[in-house]
C-alpha positions in Angstrom: 41.1 69.7 97.9 40.2 73.7 97.2 37.0 75.6 97.8 34.2 77.4 95.4 32.4 80.5 96.0 29.1 79.4 94.7 28.4 83.6 95.6 31.5 84.2 92.9 29.9 82.2 90.5 26.7 85.0 89.8 29.9 87.6 88.2 31.4 85.0 86.2 31.1 84.4 82.3 29.4 81.6 81.3 32.5 79.8 80.3 34.0 80.1 83.6 31.3 78.9 85.3 31.6 75.8 83.5 34.4 75.6 83.7 34.7 75.8 87.1 32.2 73.1 88.3 33.8 70.7 85.5 37.4 70.9 87.0 36.3 71.6 91.1 36.9 69.1 93.7 33.7 66.6 93.7 33.6 67.4 97.6 34.2 70.9 97.1 31.0 71.0 94.8 28.8 69.6 97.2 30.1 72.3 100.0 30.0 75.5 98.4 26.0 74.2 97.3 25.6 73.0 101.2 26.8 76.7 102.5 25.1 78.7 99.5 22.0 80.5 100.2 18.7 80.3 98.1 19.3 83.6 97.3 23.1 83.3 95.7 21.7 79.9 94.2 18.3 81.4 92.8 20.7 84.6 91.7 22.9 82.3 89.4 20.0 80.0 88.2 18.3 82.9 87.2 20.5 84.6 84.9 19.5 83.2 81.6 23.1 82.1 80.3 24.6 81.1 83.4 21.9 79.4 84.6 21.8 76.5 81.7 25.9 76.1 82.5 24.9 75.4 86.1 22.4 72.9 85.2 24.7 71.2 82.7 27.7 71.3 84.8 25.7 69.8 87.9 24.2 67.3 86.2 27.5 66.1 84.7 29.2 65.8 88.1 26.3 63.4 89.7 28.9 60.8 88.6 31.2 62.7 90.7 29.2 63.6 93.5 27.6 60.3 94.1 28.7 58.0 96.7 29.5 55.1 95.0 28.0 51.7 96.1 24.5 53.9 95.7 25.9 54.7 92.1 26.8 50.7 92.0 23.3 50.1 92.6 21.3 52.3 90.6 20.2 51.6 87.4 17.6 53.3 84.7 17.4 56.5 82.7 15.8 60.0 84.3 15.0 62.4 82.8 15.4 66.0 84.3 12.7 68.8 83.0 13.8 71.9 84.0 10.9 74.1 85.6 13.2 77.3 85.6 13.6 77.3 81.6 11.0 76.2 79.5 12.3 73.5 76.7 15.5 72.8 78.8 15.8 68.6 79.2 18.3 66.1 80.5 18.8 62.6 80.3 20.7 60.8 83.3 21.5 56.9 82.3 22.5 55.5 85.5 24.3 51.7 84.8 26.9 49.8 86.1 28.6 52.5 88.8 28.6 55.1 86.2 26.2 58.2 85.4 26.0 59.4 82.1 24.5 63.2 80.8 23.3 64.1 77.9 20.8 66.8 76.6 17.3 65.0 76.1 17.1 65.5 72.5 20.3 64.2 71.8 19.0 60.5 73.2 16.7 57.5 71.8 14.4 55.9 74.0 12.2 56.7 76.9 13.0 57.6 80.5 11.9 55.4 83.1 11.2 58.3 85.1 10.3 62.1 84.4 11.5 64.6 87.2 10.1 67.9 86.8 12.1 70.7 89.2 14.3 73.8 89.5 17.2 74.4 89.3 17.8 75.3 93.3 15.9 72.0 93.5 18.3 69.9 91.8 21.2 71.4 93.2 19.9 70.6 96.7 18.8 67.1 95.9 22.6 66.6 95.0 24.2 68.4 98.3 21.6 65.8 100.3 19.5 69.4 101.1 16.4 68.1 99.6 12.9 66.2 101.3 11.8 65.0 98.3 8.8 63.0 99.4 7.6 66.7 101.1 8.6 68.3 97.6 6.5 66.0 96.1 3.5 65.7 98.3 3.7 69.7 98.3 2.9 69.3 94.8 6.5 71.9 94.3 8.2 68.8 92.2 6.3 66.6 90.0 7.6 62.7 89.4 6.1 60.7 86.1 7.2 56.8 85.7 9.0 54.4 88.1 8.2 56.6 91.9 11.2 53.5 92.6 13.9 54.2 90.6 13.2 58.5 91.7 13.9 57.2 95.7 16.7 55.2 94.3 17.9 58.5 92.5 17.5 60.9 95.4 19.8 58.0 97.3 22.6 58.7 95.8 23.9 61.7 97.3 25.3 61.9 100.6 23.2 63.5 103.7 23.6 67.3 104.5 25.6 67.0 107.9 28.1 64.3 106.7 31.1 64.1 104.4 30.0 64.6 100.7 30.3 61.5 98.3 32.0 58.8 100.8 29.1 60.0 103.9 25.8 58.5 104.5 23.0 59.0 101.6 20.1 60.1 102.3 17.7 58.4 103.4 14.3 59.3 101.5 12.2 57.4 104.1 13.7 59.7 107.3 10.6 61.8 106.9 9.7 64.7 108.9 6.8 64.9 110.7 6.2 68.7 110.5 7.7 69.3 107.6 5.0 66.9 106.0 2.7 68.7 107.9 3.2 72.0 106.3 3.7 70.8 102.8 0.1 68.9 102.6 -0.9 72.6 103.6 -3.6 73.9 100.7 -2.2 70.7 98.7 -5.7 69.5 96.2 -7.1 66.2 97.2 -6.4 64.7 94.2 -2.7 65.5 94.1 -2.3 63.6 97.5 -4.3 60.3 96.2 -2.3 60.5 93.4 1.0 60.9 95.2 -0.6 57.6 97.9 -1.2 56.0 94.9 2.5 56.1 93.9 5.8 53.9 94.6 6.3 56.7 97.4 2.6 55.5 99.3 4.7 52.6 101.3 7.6 55.1 102.0 5.1 57.5 103.7 2.9 55.1 104.8 5.7 52.9 106.8 7.4 56.0 108.0 3.8 57.8 109.8 3.2 54.1 111.3 7.0 53.7 112.4 7.0 56.8 114.5 3.5 56.4 116.2 5.1 54.7 119.2 7.3 57.7 119.5 4.1 60.4 119.9 2.4 58.8 122.6 1.5 61.6 125.4 2.1 59.6 128.4 -0.4 61.5 130.0 -3.7 61.9 127.7 -2.7 57.8 127.0 -2.5 57.1 131.0 -5.3 54.3 131.8 -6.4 54.0 128.3 -6.3 50.3 127.0 -7.2 50.5 123.2 -6.5 48.5 119.5 -7.6 49.7 116.6 -7.4 48.4 112.9 -7.0 50.5 110.1 -8.1 49.9 106.6 -6.3 52.3 103.8 -7.7 52.1 100.4 -6.7 54.0 97.3 -4.1 51.5 96.4 -4.2 51.6 92.6 -4.5 47.7 92.3 -7.7 48.1 94.5 -6.4 46.2 97.7 -5.9 48.1 100.8 -3.0 48.6 103.1 -3.7 47.0 107.0 -2.2 47.9 109.8 -2.9 47.8 114.2 -2.4 50.2 116.5 -2.4 49.1 120.3 -2.3 51.6 123.2 -1.4 49.8 126.4 0.1 51.4 129.5 0.8 54.7 127.7 2.6 52.7 125.1 1.7 52.3 121.4 2.6 48.7 119.3 1.7 48.8 115.6 1.3 45.8 113.6 1.3 45.5 109.8 0.4 43.5 106.9 -0.3 39.7 107.6 0.7 40.8 111.4 -1.9 42.7 111.1 -4.2 40.6 109.9 -3.5 37.8 112.5 -5.2 40.3 115.4 -8.8 38.3 115.3 -11.7 41.2 114.9 -13.4 40.6 118.3 -10.3 41.8 119.6 -10.1 44.7 118.0 -12.6 47.8 120.0 -12.6 49.1 116.1 -11.2 48.9 112.3 -11.4 52.2 110.7 -11.7 52.7 107.0 -10.4 55.2 105.0 -8.7 56.8 101.8 -4.6 56.7 102.8 -4.4 60.8 101.8 -7.5 61.0 104.4 -5.9 58.8 106.9 -2.6 60.9 106.0 -4.3 64.7 106.7 -5.2 63.1 110.4 -2.4 62.5 111.4 -0.9 66.0 110.3 -4.0 68.2 111.4 -5.4 68.5 108.0 -8.8 66.6 109.1 -10.2 66.4 112.6 -11.3 62.6 113.8 -15.0 63.9 114.6 -15.2 65.9 111.3 -14.3 62.8 109.3 -16.3 60.5 110.9 -19.5 62.7 110.9 -18.3 63.5 106.8 -17.8 59.8 105.9 -14.5 60.1 105.2 -13.1 58.0 108.3 -15.8 55.0 108.1 -15.7 53.2 112.0 -16.6 49.1 112.7 -17.2 49.2 116.4 -16.3 51.9 119.3 -16.3 55.4 117.5 -15.5 56.3 121.2 -12.4 54.3 121.2 -11.5 55.4 118.1 -11.5 58.6 119.0 -9.7 58.0 122.2 -6.9 56.6 120.9 -6.8 59.6 118.0 -6.6 61.4 121.3 -3.7 59.7 122.7 -1.4 60.9 120.7 0.6 64.2 120.0 1.7 64.1 116.5 3.1 67.5 115.1 1.4 69.0 112.7 1.5 71.9 110.3 0.8 74.8 113.5 4.3 73.3 115.1 6.4 74.9 112.8 
């Protein structure tokens, strides 16, 4: 199967770098990236001659290192714009279970999605080590166009900790709450709103609400019986996402969409209306419930005390936890 020493590429001639990446066993290539430190990857990527050779070499191996069934199910054109070097772009055409790569200037037609990232992010993506949602929320990677295709592209690769190529594909929806909380630190509100108006909106919201029951603090929730509805604005179509969160006997349950609508207003202690961006900031410790209510960011209809009591019953990982 062979091995590949990533650190050694930093001393190789550009032509040798290209040849090594071209001829490497797919699994060995992924393992080499996974075990390389960021410093080792950056040492090669920041070299004016070796860096482009690495990106081209890895891009051209995407069809070999992708999980086959995911590759077969993914169609579209992705343009990768380098954030490491100006005016360096690649087109990745995904169709019929194959990945065709060429410099963007050599292909006609627009891309379905444009991703702007660094060499390090590209390699961590291919190795199944990049948390795309956290990088996007932190404004460290740019995605313009079809978020669905961006998600599908990120899901092409086996997640770190499983076998390269044949392992479990990355699940972009498997969001680390602490990573998200840390990612939001200092992020402009306008950027957060933009992300939550994109195809990543359901990915983030469904994962956050889906994990809420696991964050109940049994001691704080003891004896608390409360039902609160959430109406989250900021969708590009002007509609709202609806959820109902129930807390009873120390356990929480979540309803969404039409199931949430089926809970009569009279059966709710309160309904909170806010932007999805503010809700995300609330549950990650970047917005306090009290200040959100006082500033009008969280509009509460019904029992405000009940809404605050619900919020206090959860121990959701925040930026401070990291």
